[in-house]
Steps between C-alpha positions, in 0.01 A plus 500: 500500500494351851465133592146366546407429862429135414875434459765531768879511495508151651276356230705665223822361651344152504385545140848597379659220706270255323631594154769240423670715236579796730839372633609422143391844379698673776807287426487576128451871580818501708697295248391711205571836662782430743293660776520311827168582662160440340150491642132479421336770712139578587465879479192688624421857600624420851743206487798344319508126583750241375315196360804313358871581525831392349774659711868450413597824680382423853266796448293367788148479358291183516145420379256685723740783589379853437663832408361846556326567171618861471865388513470275193520570127228239455262761639588716197445199270155456654419867444632515143400143407830490308837334554798675660839400357832637632842387377709719731337714767796739533482579127121507468365858476166404655621287791856610584369706789207278593473388862399139429824381333702656783279337763524151355847530347441402137638629170314285244126441525201384297138474607229373263129536590293182533140536390212262536309414190231762572764772513518515878849574637637222724861596562842475338770266378810685614875448526797703622872491571757728669702492176400664169359273226354556153142404585361745241601255226182439293534123541514533879199734509302272266586199718378678814181610325432145383560353845276767657224404254556134581475572874181696449354208307599254774349721772165498321515126443579422863215717624252343259602155620466604866151637441404197284464725194672271248460723194773451238711786372414638160664259252645770281661691787639181650650393169653846450649502851633146448669596175648816653627305800663231286642764263664692785655183643607355166618814325506826694685349797727265307628763256659730761628194686667377179668840463636480854622144441679609182665784690624270777645260242697787344622616841603147600742488204680815614790523740333596826629536852376229743229719650355595160519138380307392809230760431466383139474141619219591738324687219520193275359282777215748553427495126489120506261501794282770344482302176385196698239704689360648179495156334312349794249785512448477124430128529263564790317770304469278195392204712242682711387778265572357157352151518804286589872477435580496127649166390681395181468121508721309259703178483849566639799266497729729702303543823782346702754742354277799576455390860877451535546863391269610782706302751819658362352851530398447863843356581654817358268723704564298819866393474516404866213249481509136387241406237498129408320421175404171336298569185419184302278631220580323174166498321293775338254677730201702388513817709585866511871452564563859607218480754635171640838669536327786682326251731835339589659842551223601741528174696880524519488867607250407771718211622813717508320777686314296761701176522788426735799712392750228594331218310468410132201564276417191295336507155381181331301451178396185317226355281316180589164353400420796274557764766772756570604522864708799609599535866685774691594416860683685775579456866367722771219518754166333432231718343189497720184353340316834528785672314513226233132555427576861399831452316352513149283804566616832348693749717591233756830597664752326723464445872489806726848626568655374178625738233240529219668416170213576264129565471389153607393410145766243407324187632161625381634546145672160514172333597317681218763380251449144626122529466527642147699187405230270635716417802523579869756646737513344847706558814612262772683620809660318792750591770780402262389615156248700300432388142293662223404254226350564157321208334362556150425289193769488233220580254392809697125556501479872575296743295637609164649851516357796314839664472870437546643551846705819545864480593543439873774557754625151585595578858164581662446614853353248745 
């Protein structure tokens, strides 16, 4: 069906731009499929309009750009109200001679329809690449379908807020979507990633020529980053949709040793950087030790990414007057007050022009871990140094957990 006259392309672009999760969804789509261009598109009888774009191909489209509707496969998705999935255009009996792949130069393609809650068609979540890829994998298709449902839900929510109609989503549907979302992140995405990781480990033990060894090394690094992205998104989903980060509070006597392991892991990942650590933790601490290790990992990853590359990163931890104090400091330019005010918000990225190293969830998750322990995470920044400091009671006062925390990747993305 066509778009109602009460909505315009400009208003739909603003609505999509206001959904914080869209950049993360597009990044996960690209990471999960290997496709290097992904977009959320508004598709009507007359127009194809880009609302949000992730472009690693220099494809040339930006939010607000339009394509002639008849030249797009999304027009067929609108007509059929069903997804189009192509692994390899040249080998696909339905699309090998189609004009659209030739015009835009792609071989792999997937386009999933986005519907509003009332069944109205909004547009598509689509991705493509000049190289073939196995996007017809059931896990990939299920992931796209879930994200399309999530986008449709967000579109409705944003419009209700704009029109002051603050009706809540049906509790049962919300709970079902939440469980599906968490299940895809925690299981359906991690299982194929684990298979790829196992394959790269086997390959790394073989005698390979330098070029092949370099490719395997890059694959292992991509797996590590993807694991961190999935872990961060899973924590965000649990925190925002599931009632808070799960915590397993207990009395631990080896907190210092666990934090030293985190420092050792980051030193191994960044062999060219100097990390100075002074961890004086000799008494038992009531906490979730794995979560504290995750907090330190996030802070260290952030310092190594955004701090001065030619200066050390300093880590210090001690207990005094019944409180644990953990500080991570790095050199580099001063963080402006306006930027500091947003640092602990989800999906906050680095300064414009810097290379994004993650989803912008690392500091948000670290602050949530601090809060769950009855503590606080603060930042101070001057022209010489930026320091993030956790202060929490040794007898942590966070809420008791309902379940044990799942295993987490220790090196999280900042």
